[in-house]
C-alpha positions in Angstrom: 4.0 -0.3 20.3 1.3 -2.8 21.1 -1.2 -0.1 21.5 0.2 1.8 18.5 -0.5 -0.9 16.2 -3.9 -1.5 17.7 -4.9 2.2 17.4 -3.8 2.4 13.8 -5.8 -0.8 13.0 -8.8 0.3 14.9 -9.0 3.5 12.8 -8.2 1.7 9.5 -10.3 -1.4 9.9 -13.6 0.1 10.7 -14.9 1.3 7.4 -15.9 5.1 7.5 -19.7 5.6 7.0 -20.2 7.2 3.6 -24.0 7.3 3.9 -26.2 8.0 6.8 -26.9 5.5 9.6 -30.8 5.3 9.7 -32.7 4.0 12.7 -31.5 1.1 14.8 -31.2 3.1 18.0 -32.7 0.3 20.1 -30.6 -2.4 18.4 -27.5 -0.5 19.0 -28.3 -0.2 22.6 -29.2 -3.9 22.9 -26.0 -5.0 21.2 -23.9 -2.8 23.7 -25.9 -4.3 26.6 -25.3 -7.8 25.4 -21.6 -7.1 24.7 -21.3 -5.8 28.3 -22.5 -9.3 29.5 -21.1 -11.7 27.0 -17.9 -12.0 25.2 -19.6 -13.4 22.0 -22.5 -11.6 20.4 -24.0 -12.9 17.2 -26.1 -10.7 15.0 -28.5 -13.0 12.9 -30.8 -12.1 10.1 -31.4 -12.3 6.3 -28.9 -11.1 3.8 -29.1 -7.4 3.2 -30.9 -6.6 6.4 -27.9 -4.5 7.7 -26.1 -6.8 10.2 -22.6 -5.5 9.1 -23.7 -1.9 9.3 -25.0 -2.4 12.8 -22.0 -4.2 14.0 -19.6 -1.5 12.7 -21.8 1.2 14.3 -21.6 -0.4 17.7 -17.9 -1.0 17.3 -17.3 2.6 16.4 -19.3 3.7 19.4 -17.5 1.4 21.9 -14.0 1.4 20.5 -12.7 3.7 23.3 -13.4 0.8 25.7 -11.1 -1.5 23.9 -7.6 0.0 24.4 -5.9 -2.6 22.2 -8.0 -2.3 19.1 -11.2 -3.0 17.2 -11.1 -4.8 14.0 -13.5 -5.8 11.1 -12.6 -9.2 9.6 -14.5 -9.7 6.2 -15.1 -13.3 5.6 -17.5 -13.0 2.7 -14.8 -13.4 -0.1 -13.4 -16.6 1.4 -14.3 -19.9 -0.3 -11.8 -21.9 1.8 -12.1 -22.4 5.5 -8.3 -22.8 5.9 -8.0 -19.0 5.0 -10.1 -17.9 8.0 -7.3 -17.6 10.5 -4.9 -16.3 7.9 -7.3 -13.6 6.9 -7.6 -12.7 10.6 -3.7 -12.2 10.8 -4.0 -9.9 7.9 -6.8 -7.9 9.4 -4.9 -7.5 12.7 -1.8 -6.6 10.8 0.4 -9.4 12.4 3.1 -11.4 10.6 2.5 -15.1 10.9 5.4 -16.9 12.5 6.9 -19.9 10.7 6.8 -21.9 13.9 3.2 -21.3 14.6 0.0 -21.9 12.6 -2.0 -18.8 11.6 -4.5 -19.5 14.4 -1.7 -19.8 17.0 -0.2 -16.6 15.8 -3.5 -14.9 16.3 -4.1 -16.5 19.7 -0.6 -15.4 20.8 -1.2 -11.7 19.5 -4.5 -11.4 21.2 -3.7 -13.2 24.4 -3.2 -10.2 26.6 -5.2 -7.6 24.7 -8.5 -5.8 25.5 -9.8 -6.1 21.9 -12.9 -6.4 19.9 -13.2 -8.3 16.6 -16.0 -8.4 14.2 -16.3 -11.7 12.2 -18.4 -10.6 9.3 -20.5 -13.0 7.2 -19.9 -16.3 8.9 -22.7 -18.3 7.4 -20.7 -20.1 4.5 -18.0 -21.1 7.0 -20.2 -21.5 10.1 -18.6 -24.7 11.7 -15.0 -23.4 11.1 -16.0 -19.8 12.5 -17.5 -21.4 15.6 -14.2 -23.3 16.3 -12.1 -20.2 15.7 -14.2 -18.1 18.0 -14.3 -20.7 20.7 -10.5 -21.1 20.7 -9.8 -17.3 20.5 -12.1 -16.6 23.4 -10.5 -19.4 25.4 -7.0 -18.1 24.9 -7.7 -14.4 25.2 -9.7 -13.5 28.3 -10.1 -9.8 27.4 -11.3 -10.4 23.9 -14.9 -9.9 22.7 -16.3 -10.9 19.4 -19.3 -9.7 17.3 -20.2 -12.2 14.6 -22.7 -11.6 11.9 -24.3 -14.6 10.4 -27.5 -15.9 9.0 -27.6 -18.3 11.9 -26.0 -18.6 15.3 -22.5 -20.2 15.9 -23.9 -22.2 18.6 -20.9 -22.2 21.1 -21.0 -21.7 24.8 -21.5 -18.2 26.1 -22.9 -17.0 22.9 -25.6 -14.3 22.9 -27.6 -13.8 19.8 -29.7 -10.8 18.5 -32.0 -11.1 15.5 -31.6 -8.1 13.4 -35.0 -7.4 11.9 -35.9 -5.2 8.9 -36.4 -1.5 9.5 -39.9 -0.6 10.8 -42.4 0.1 8.1 -45.7 2.0 8.1 -48.3 0.0 9.8 -51.4 -0.3 7.5 -53.5 -1.1 10.5 -53.0 2.1 12.2 -54.4 5.5 11.5 -53.1 7.3 8.4 -49.9 9.2 9.1 -49.2 12.8 8.2 -46.6 13.2 5.6 -44.2 14.5 8.1 -44.8 11.7 10.5 -44.5 9.1 7.6 -41.2 10.5 6.6 -39.9 9.8 10.1 -40.6 6.1 9.9 -37.2 4.4 9.6 -37.8 2.5 6.3 -39.3 5.6 4.7 -36.5 7.8 5.9 -33.9 5.4 4.5 -35.8 5.4 1.2 -36.1 9.2 1.1 -32.5 9.8 2.0 -31.2 7.3 -0.8 -33.7 8.7 -3.2 -32.5 12.3 -2.6 -28.9 11.1 -3.5 -30.0 10.3 -7.1 -32.9 12.7 -7.4 -32.1 15.9 -5.5 -35.0 17.5 -3.8 -37.0 14.3 -3.5 -39.4 14.2 -0.6 -42.5 12.6 0.7 -45.5 14.7 -0.7 -49.2 14.0 -0.7 -48.9 13.0 -4.4 -46.4 10.3 -3.7 -46.9 9.3 -0.1 -49.0 6.2 -0.8 -46.7 4.8 -3.3 -43.7 5.5 -1.1 -45.5 3.8 1.8 -46.3 0.7 -0.2 -42.8 0.4 -1.7 -41.3 0.2 1.7 -43.9 -2.2 3.0 -43.6 -4.4 -0.1 -39.8 -4.4 0.4 -40.3 -5.6 4.0 -38.0 -2.8 5.3 -34.9 -4.6 4.2 -32.2 -1.9 3.9 -30.4 -3.2 0.9 -33.6 -3.8 -1.0 -34.7 -0.2 -0.2 -31.4 1.2 -1.3 -31.3 -0.7 -4.6 -35.0 0.3 -5.3 -34.4 4.0 -4.6 -31.7 4.0 -7.4 -34.2 3.2 -9.8 -35.9 6.5 -9.3 -33.3 7.8 -11.9 -35.5 6.3 -14.5 -38.8 5.6 -12.9 -41.4 7.3 -10.9 -42.4 5.9 -7.5 -45.6 4.6 -9.0 -43.8 2.9 -11.8 -41.4 1.4 -9.2 -44.3 0.0 -7.2 -45.9 -1.5 -10.3 -42.6 -3.4 -11.2 -42.4 -4.7 -7.6 -45.9 -6.0 -7.7 -45.2 -8.0 -10.8 -41.9 -9.5 -9.6 -43.2 -10.5 -6.2 -46.3 -12.3 -7.6 -43.9 -14.1 -10.0 -41.5 -15.2 -7.2 -44.3 -16.2 -4.8 -44.9 -19.1 -7.2 -41.3 -20.4 -6.8 -40.0 -22.3 -3.8 -42.4 -22.5 -1.0 -39.7 -23.6 1.5 -37.6 -20.5 1.1 -38.0 -17.6 3.5 -40.1 -14.8 2.3 -37.5 -12.2 3.0 -35.0 -14.2 0.9 -37.5 -14.3 -1.9 -38.0 -10.6 -1.5 -34.3 -9.7 -1.9 -34.0 -12.2 -4.7 -36.9 -10.6 -6.4 -35.2 -7.3 -6.2 -31.8 -8.5 -7.5 -33.7 -10.5 -10.2 -35.5 -7.3 -11.1 -32.3 -5.3 -11.3 -30.7 -8.0 -13.5 -33.9 -7.8 -15.8 -33.5 -4.1 -16.1 -29.9 -4.6 -17.5 -29.2 -5.0 -21.1 -28.0 -8.4 -22.3 -24.4 -7.1 -22.5 -24.7 -5.6 -19.1 -25.9 -8.9 -17.7 -23.0 -10.7 -19.4 -20.5 -8.3 -17.8 -22.2 -8.6 -14.4 -21.8 -12.4 -14.6 -18.2 -12.3 -15.7 -17.2 -9.6 -13.1 -18.2 -12.0 -10.4 -15.1 -13.9 -10.7 -13.1 -11.0 -9.3 -12.4 -10.9 -5.6 -11.9 -7.6 -3.7 -12.7 -5.4 -6.8 -11.3 -4.7 -10.3 -10.2 -1.9 -12.4 -11.1 -1.1 -16.0 -8.1 -2.8 -17.5 -9.0 -6.0 -15.7 -12.6 -5.8 -16.9 -11.5 -5.3 -20.5 -9.0 -8.2 -20.4 -11.1 -10.8 -18.6 -14.7 -9.9 -19.4 -14.4 -9.0 -23.1 -15.0 -11.4 -26.0 -17.8 -13.9 -26.8 -20.4 -11.2 -26.9 -18.7 -8.1 -25.4 -16.4 -6.0 -27.6 -13.4 -4.8 -25.7 -14.2 -1.1 -26.7 -17.7 -1.5 -25.2 -16.5 -2.5 -21.8 -16.2 0.9 -20.5 -19.8 1.8 -21.5 -21.1 -1.4 -19.9 -19.2 -0.6 -16.6 -20.7 2.9 -16.5 -24.1 1.3 -17.0 -23.6 -1.0 -14.2 -22.3 1.8 -11.9 -25.4 3.8 -12.6 -27.6 0.8 -11.9 -25.7 0.3 -8.6 -24.5 -3.1 -9.6 -21.0 -2.1 -9.5 -19.7 0.2 -6.7 -17.2 2.8 -7.7 -14.3 3.4 -5.4 -11.6 6.1 -5.5 -8.0 5.0 -4.8 -4.7 6.9 -5.1 -3.9 4.6 -7.9 -7.2 5.2 -9.7 -10.8 4.2 -9.9 -11.8 0.6 -9.0 -15.1 -1.1 -9.1 -16.6 -3.6 -6.7 -19.6 -6.0 -6.5 -21.5 -6.0 -3.3 -21.3 -9.6 -2.1 -25.0 -10.4 -2.6 -24.8 -9.1 -6.1 -21.5 -10.9 -6.7 -22.9 -14.2 -5.6 -26.0 -13.7 -7.8 -23.7 -13.1 -10.8 -21.6 -16.3 -9.8 -24.8 -18.4 -10.0 -25.8 -16.8 -13.3 -22.2 -17.4 -14.6 -22.4 -21.2 -13.6 -25.7 -21.5 -15.4 -24.3 -20.1 -18.6 -21.5 -22.7 -19.0 -18.9 -20.0 -19.3 -17.5 -20.3 -15.6 -14.5 -22.4 -16.5 -13.4 -20.1 -19.4 -13.7 -17.0 -17.1 -11.7 -18.5 -14.4 -9.0 -19.4 -16.9 -8.9 -15.9 -18.3 -8.7 -14.4 -14.7 -5.7 -16.7 -13.9 -4.0 -15.7 -17.1 -4.5 -12.0 -16.5 -3.2 -11.9 -13.0 -0.2 -14.2 -13.9 0.6 -11.5 -16.7 0.2 -8.8 -14.2 2.7 -10.4 -11.8 5.1 -10.6 -14.6 4.6 -7.0 -15.7 5.1 -5.9 -12.1 8.4 -7.8 -11.8 9.8 -5.8 -14.7 9.0 -2.4 -13.0 10.9 -3.2 -9.8 13.8 -0.9 -10.7 12.0 2.0 -12.3 10.4 5.3 -11.3 7.0 3.5 -11.4 7.9 0.9 -8.8 5.9 2.3 -5.9 2.7 2.6 -8.1 3.0 -1.1 -9.0 3.7 -2.2 -5.5 0.6 -0.3 -4.4 -1.4 -1.8 -7.4 -0.4 -5.3 -6.3 -1.6 -4.7 -2.9 -5.0 -3.6 -4.1 -5.1 -6.8 -6.2 -4.0 -9.0 -3.5 -7.3 -10.9 -3.2 -7.5 -11.4 -6.9 -3.7 -12.6 -6.9 -4.4 -15.0 -4.2 -7.5 -16.5 -6.0 -5.8 -16.7 -9.4 -2.7 -18.5 -7.9 -4.8 -21.0 -5.8 -7.0 -21.7 -8.7 -4.2 -22.3 -11.0 -2.7 -24.9 -8.6 -6.2 -26.5 -8.2 -6.2 -26.9 -11.9 -2.8 -28.4 -12.1 -1.2 -25.4 -13.5 1.9 -25.8 -11.2 4.7 -24.4 -13.4 2.6 -21.2 -14.5 1.6 -20.7 -11.0 5.0 -21.2 -9.5 6.5 -18.6 -12.0 3.9 -16.1 -10.9 4.4 -16.6 -7.2 8.1 -16.1 -7.8 7.4 -12.9 -9.9 5.6 -11.5 -6.8 8.5 -11.8 -4.3 8.6 -8.0 -3.7 4.8 -8.0 -3.3 5.0 -10.7 -0.4 7.7 -8.6 1.2 6.2 -5.1 1.0 2.6 -6.0 1.5 3.2 -7.9 4.7 2.3 -11.4 3.3 5.8 -13.1 3.6 4.2 -16.3 5.3 1.6 -16.6 2.4 4.2 -16.2 -0.2 6.3 -18.9 1.4 3.2 -21.3 1.6 2.4 -20.7 -2.1 5.9 -21.2 -3.1 6.0 -24.4 -1.1 2.7 -25.6 -2.8 4.1 -24.8 -6.2 7.4 -26.5 -5.5 5.6 -29.6 -4.3 4.0 -29.8 -7.8 7.0 -28.8 -9.9 9.4 -31.4 -8.7 11.5 -31.9 -11.9 14.7 -30.0 -12.3 14.0 -26.8 -14.2 14.7 -23.0 -14.4 11.4 -22.3 -12.9 12.0 -24.6 -9.8 15.6 -23.0 -9.4 14.3 -19.6 -9.3 11.4 -20.4 -7.0 13.7 -22.1 -4.5 15.9 -19.0 -4.6 13.0 -16.8 -3.8 11.7 -19.0 -1.2 15.1 -18.9 0.5 14.9 -15.2 0.6 11.5 -15.2 2.3 12.7 -17.7 4.8 15.5 -15.5 5.8 13.0 -12.6 6.2 11.2 -15.0 8.7 14.4 -15.8 10.6 14.2 -19.5 9.3 17.9 -19.8 8.4 18.2 -23.6 8.3 15.3 -23.9 5.8 16.7 -21.0 3.8 20.2 -22.6 3.4 18.6 -25.9 2.3 16.6 -24.4 -0.4 19.4 -22.1 -1.5 21.7 -25.1 -1.8 19.3 -26.9 -4.2 18.9 -23.7 -6.1 22.6 -23.4 -6.6 22.8 -27.0 -7.8 20.1 -26.3 -10.4 21.6 -23.0 -11.4 24.9 -24.6 -12.1 23.3 -27.5 -13.9 21.4 -25.2 -16.3 23.9 -22.3 -16.4 21.5 -19.8 -14.7 23.9 -17.0 -13.9 21.3 -14.7 -12.5 20.0 -17.4 -10.2 23.5 -18.2 -9.0 24.1 -14.4 -8.2 21.0 -14.3 -6.1 21.8 -17.6 -4.4 25.2 -15.9 -3.4 23.5 -12.7 -2.2 20.9 -14.6 0.0 23.4 -17.1 1.3 25.5 -14.0 2.4 22.5 -12.7 4.1 22.1 -16.0 6.0 25.7 -15.7 7.1 25.3 -12.1 8.2 22.2 -13.1 10.2 24.6 -15.4 12.1 27.3 -12.9 12.4 29.6 -14.7 10.0 30.9 -11.5 8.4 33.9 -12.7 6.3 32.1 -15.3 4.2 29.2 -12.9 3.9 31.4 -10.2 2.4 33.0 -12.7 0.0 29.5 -13.9 -1.2 28.2 -10.3 -1.5 31.3 -9.3 -3.7 30.8 -12.6 -5.8 27.2 -11.5 -6.3 28.0 -8.0 -7.2 30.4 -9.0 -9.9 27.8 -11.4 -11.5 25.1 -8.7 -11.5 27.3 -6.2 -13.2 28.3 -8.8 -15.9 24.6 -9.4 -16.4 23.6 -5.8 -16.3 21.2 -6.5 -13.4 20.4 -3.2 -11.7 18.3 -4.5 -8.9 20.8 -7.0 -7.9 23.7 -4.6 -8.0 22.0 -2.2 -5.6 21.0 -5.0 -3.2 24.6 -6.4 -3.2 26.0 -2.8 -2.6 23.6 -2.3 0.2 24.4 -5.5 1.9 28.1 -4.8 1.4 27.7 -1.4 3.1 26.1 -3.2 6.1 28.8 -5.9 6.2 31.8 -3.4 5.7 30.2 -1.3 8.6 29.8 -4.2 10.9 33.5 -5.2 10.1 34.6 -1.7 11.0 35.7 -0.8 7.4 34.1 2.7 7.4 35.5 3.9 4.2 34.4 1.0 2.1 31.0 0.9 4.0 30.2 4.6 2.9 31.5 4.1 -0.6 29.3 1.0 -1.2 26.2 2.8 0.3 26.7 6.0 -1.7 27.2 4.0 -4.9 23.9 2.2 -4.3 22.2 5.6 -3.7 23.5 7.0 -6.9 22.3 4.0 -8.9 18.8 4.2 -7.4 18.5 8.0 -8.0 19.6 7.6 -11.6 16.6 5.2 -12.1 14.1 7.0 -9.9 13.9 4.0 -7.8 12.9 4.6 -4.1 12.4 1.3 -2.2 16.1 0.1 -2.5 17.1 3.7 -2.1 15.5 3.7 1.4 17.4 0.6 2.4 20.6 2.1 1.2 20.1 5.2 3.2 19.3 3.0 6.3 22.7 1.2 5.7 24.6 4.6 5.5 22.7 5.8 8.6 24.0 2.8 10.5 27.6 3.6 9.5 27.3 7.4 10.2 26.0 6.5 13.6 29.0 4.2 14.2 31.2 7.1 13.3 29.5 9.3 15.9 28.0 11.5 13.2 24.6 11.7 15.0 23.2 14.5 12.7 23.7 12.8 9.4 22.8 9.4 10.8 19.4 10.8 12.1 18.8 12.6 8.8 19.4 9.5 6.6 17.3 7.2 8.9 14.4 9.8 8.8 14.4 10.1 5.0 14.3 6.2 4.9 11.6 6.0 7.5 9.4 8.4 5.6 9.4 6.3 2.5 9.1 2.9 4.3 6.0 4.3 6.2 4.5 5.5 3.0 4.7 2.0 1.9 3.8 0.3 5.2 7.1 -1.6 5.0 7.3 -2.6 8.7 10.7 -4.3 8.6 12.3 -1.0 7.1 10.4 1.2 9.6 11.7 -1.1 12.5 15.3 -0.8 11.5 15.1 3.0 11.0 13.4 3.4 14.4 16.1 1.3 15.9 18.8 3.6 14.4 17.0 6.7 15.8 16.9 5.2 19.2 20.6 4.4 19.0 21.3 7.9 17.9 19.2 9.3 20.8 21.1 7.1 23.3 24.3 8.2 21.8 23.8 11.8 22.6 22.4 11.2 26.1 18.8 11.5 25.3 17.9 8.3 27.1 14.1 9.3 27.7 13.7 9.6 23.8 15.6 6.3 23.2 13.4 4.4 25.6 10.2 5.8 24.1 11.3 4.7 20.6 12.1 1.2 22.1 8.4 1.3 23.3 7.3 2.1 19.8 9.4 -0.7 18.6 7.7 -3.4 20.7 4.6 -3.1 18.5 6.5 -2.8 15.2 8.5 -6.0 15.8 5.4 -7.8 17.0 3.7 -6.9 13.9 6.7 -8.2 11.8 6.8 -11.4 13.8 10.5 -11.9 13.5 12.4 -9.0 15.0 15.5 -7.9 13.0 14.9 -10.7 10.5 17.2 -10.3 7.6 19.4 -8.0 9.8 20.2 -10.3 12.6 23.8 -9.0 12.9 22.4 -5.7 14.2 20.9 -7.3 17.4 24.1 -6.8 19.3 23.9 -3.1 18.8 20.3 -3.1 19.8 20.8 -5.1 23.0 23.9 -3.0 23.9 21.9 0.3 23.5 18.9 -1.0 25.5 21.1 -2.0 28.4 22.8 1.4 28.5 19.5 3.2 28.4 18.1 1.0 31.1 21.1 1.7 33.3 21.0 5.4 32.7 17.3 5.7 33.5 16.7 3.0 36.1 14.0 0.6 35.9 11.0 2.7 36.8 11.8 5.5 34.5 12.8 3.2 31.7 9.6 1.2 32.0 7.5 4.4 32.1 9.2 5.8 29.0 8.7 2.6 27.0 5.0 2.5 28.0 4.6 6.0 26.8 6.0 5.0 23.5 4.0 1.9 23.2 0.8 4.0 23.8 1.4 6.1 20.8 -0.5 5.5 17.6 1.4 4.7 14.4 1.0 8.3 13.1 1.9 9.7 16.5 4.9 7.4 16.7 6.2 8.5 13.4 5.7 12.2 14.1 7.6 11.8 17.4 10.5 9.9 15.7 10.7 12.4 12.7 10.3 15.6 14.9 13.3 14.6 17.2 11.4 16.1 20.2 11.6 14.9 23.8 8.5 16.9 24.7 8.3 16.7 28.4 11.5 18.5 29.5 13.6 21.5 28.5 17.1 21.1 27.2 20.1 21.6 29.4 20.9 24.9 27.6 17.5 26.1 28.5 15.8 26.1 25.2 12.6 24.2 24.7 12.6 21.1 22.7 10.7 21.0 19.4 7.0 20.3 19.8 5.7 16.9 18.9 2.2 18.4 18.5 0.3 19.2 15.4 -0.8 22.8 14.8 -4.3 22.1 15.9 -3.0 20.5 19.0 -0.6 23.3 19.8 -3.6 25.7 19.4 -5.6 23.7 21.9 -2.8 23.6 24.4 -2.5 27.3 24.3 -6.2 27.6 25.0 -5.8 25.2 27.9 -3.0 27.5 29.2 -5.5 30.4 29.1 -7.9 28.4 31.4 -10.5 27.5 28.9 -12.8 24.5 29.5 -13.4 21.7 26.9 -16.8 23.3 26.0 -15.1 26.7 25.7 -12.4 25.4 23.5 -14.9 23.6 21.3 -16.9 26.9 20.9 -13.9 29.0 20.2 -12.6 26.7 17.4 -16.1 25.7 16.2 -15.6 21.9 16.8 -17.4 19.4 18.6 -16.7 19.1 22.4 -15.9 15.4 21.9 -13.4 16.3 19.3 -11.7 18.8 21.6 -11.6 16.2 24.3 -9.9 13.7 21.9 -7.3 16.3 21.1 -6.5 17.0 24.7 -6.1 13.1 25.3 -3.6 13.1 22.3 -1.7 16.1 23.8 -1.5 14.3 27.2 -0.3 11.1 25.7 2.2 12.8 23.4 3.8 14.8 26.1 3.6 12.1 28.8 1.5 14.3 31.1 -1.4 13.5 33.4 -3.2 16.8 33.9 -4.2 20.1 32.2 -2.0 22.1 34.4 1.0 20.3 33.0 -0.1 21.1 29.5 -0.5 24.7 30.6 2.9 25.0 32.0 4.4 23.4 28.8 2.5 25.8 26.6 3.9 28.8 28.6 7.4 27.4 28.3 7.0 27.0 24.5 5.7 30.6 24.2 8.5 32.1 26.2 11.1 30.3 24.1 12.6 32.3 21.3 12.8 29.1 19.2 9.2 28.0 19.7 7.4 26.7 16.8 3.7 26.0 16.0 4.4 22.3 16.1 3.6 19.6 13.6 6.5 20.3 11.3 8.8 17.5 10.2 12.4 17.8 11.4 11.4 20.4 13.8 14.9 20.4 15.4 18.1 18.4 15.8 18.6 18.1 19.5 19.4 14.5 19.3 21.3 14.8 16.1 24.5 16.5 17.4 27.8 15.3 16.1 31.3 15.8 17.6 32.2 14.5 21.0 28.6 14.2 22.3 27.8 11.9 19.5 31.0 9.8 19.8 30.8 9.1 23.5 28.8 5.9 23.2 30.1 5.0 19.7 30.4 1.2 19.2 33.9 -0.2 18.6 34.6 -1.5 15.2 34.3 -5.3 15.1 37.9 -5.7 14.3 38.8 -3.8 17.4 36.4 -5.8 19.5 37.9 -9.1 18.0 41.4 -7.8 18.9 40.6 -7.0 22.3 39.4 -10.4 22.9 
């Protein structure tokens, strides 16, 4: 699924345009031209001029030319050059490998991909960004990079384009009509943004001179224009112009060496600051310590006190939103607020001048350490998912708080918080970062203690998830020694559980079962519900592998009941996955597929790549077990990308690799090399959403079943509708007109249909649509669990059933 992951990231990592893109037609064409000739194009210009917006617009336009993905990598929040490569791995959605540096992981991932990466805001890390870009371009021949920076990277092959402010009315030319004036790019931007805060605003004879002068005085800088337009909530255009006059004259008397445009933008930010009340300015300064945004609770906890009453924070936040200092963002978990980077940096400077900076950073650290502790206590409740999502949104703040704490010598407090976040590192795809932070904390907290014992235990688990078993066992052994020394029964239970996982990874089942049973007894004695379910799930897997079906099912079902009683969903998904494996071993394809699909739905909602990977493996094994080798091979193609994203295939479940390898060998033999390779490629080309739909719908779309019935459709309802119009002989233009959509949208739907069905022509779509219509069981497509053709039990499901491990051992 190399292309799958790329497509998903391409769609998610280019931010959607929430406001109109004004002008820049020539610049867009110029960047595209440079990009066709050079593998590195750097957009330079003053802050606020629109370099990022131009880069993302170009990337959106050309993304279809980069089959393996287009990504935006935001570097502005980084204060540490060592985080550049790590941030790139996050943006690309790849798991860093313990054996490689972050840069090596990125280089390996991009080596054979036709991709485009935007490195955004390089100026404060210029030297390190230049080294990164040079190394990536050298190791990835099909890679292209767009960098945005206030100055060039100055490496070989670089093409630069100076992004200038938007054109403004030329005072030396003849007076323009109001209609012509409104079409000048800077004026058009001002008018469009003014309409958003003052509906009905337009250029008139009465205000045209003031509008023209405002745009000219702001030098056509987009950010400056947008901030100024917001002031029309309270001021007339003439009043706005008067304020700008005063501020510009004042700042002209400042530094003579700074660029005039920089002074202009600074003047506007200074002016916005002056328009705020003193408490609003104070909140602005204090909110600058947050990274990646904040919510109201965080603002109240960190920013109140010493001049701001806690109950006043909400009114101050509203005031700053209205003044466009804070940007309001909607998330499923609630509303969050963000400072634009220029505004944030301005607040940071003011905070440093105030002498409050150290106190605010301390409050920030304390708040996020407490948040980590609160999240840990919600891991086995009905609010678990909400907390995991919240931690993901707060990842940048958590990272900053933890690193700041370590830098200030707060080793024990930081190590405790990193350990509290174990589930966050696992579910949010930051296992490598979690291990590094645990390692940093452990290097500071060297004396024997409960905190060190728990951290070593957690670090051992993360090491197992990365497949680093020797390191895991070494840390777990030390954790056990400390647990015995201090009488830490909970720690000893988890050491037993994780050590059993390490044995399972190596295929040593008997000692693993003994350790799991020991851990289960300890959890029950301590009333640890989370540990109880984890031990039961691992026992289910171990009993299954040993061939003890009755105990495997009993343990798995007991884990399910415990989760359902608490409303817990994440561990429940893993328990269902364990049961699915055992049902598959028993030849019960229908129940195995049903359990795997339920588990897959949840894992995909949380983007738990490891859980998704195991469930997709099970569905591939089920398909092969009922003779649907084409479907199995496609799922194996999907899994190529999934395991590449995880970085350590089957990590934590290494005992299952034998099942996977046997199944792939049988599918390869059944299909033959050409058909096997082609089916895998079709699976790899699916986007993540398409791959999940295919896995959940059970369909092998390209061919009818042996009994003559057509397999369930993998298409959405809209795609099915378009397929039927293709069958009627309509052209793309006619389809677009019929459905009242853009022709380009219709073309995109047809490309998806061809990909999903594995076809190469419209005539094949027409034949397929006709077969679907003739079938008595045809559906409109797009429904989950549309059929159960690969979920048959009985003899069909048993014919490739793996022998129990005991029987295999006896046979040897």
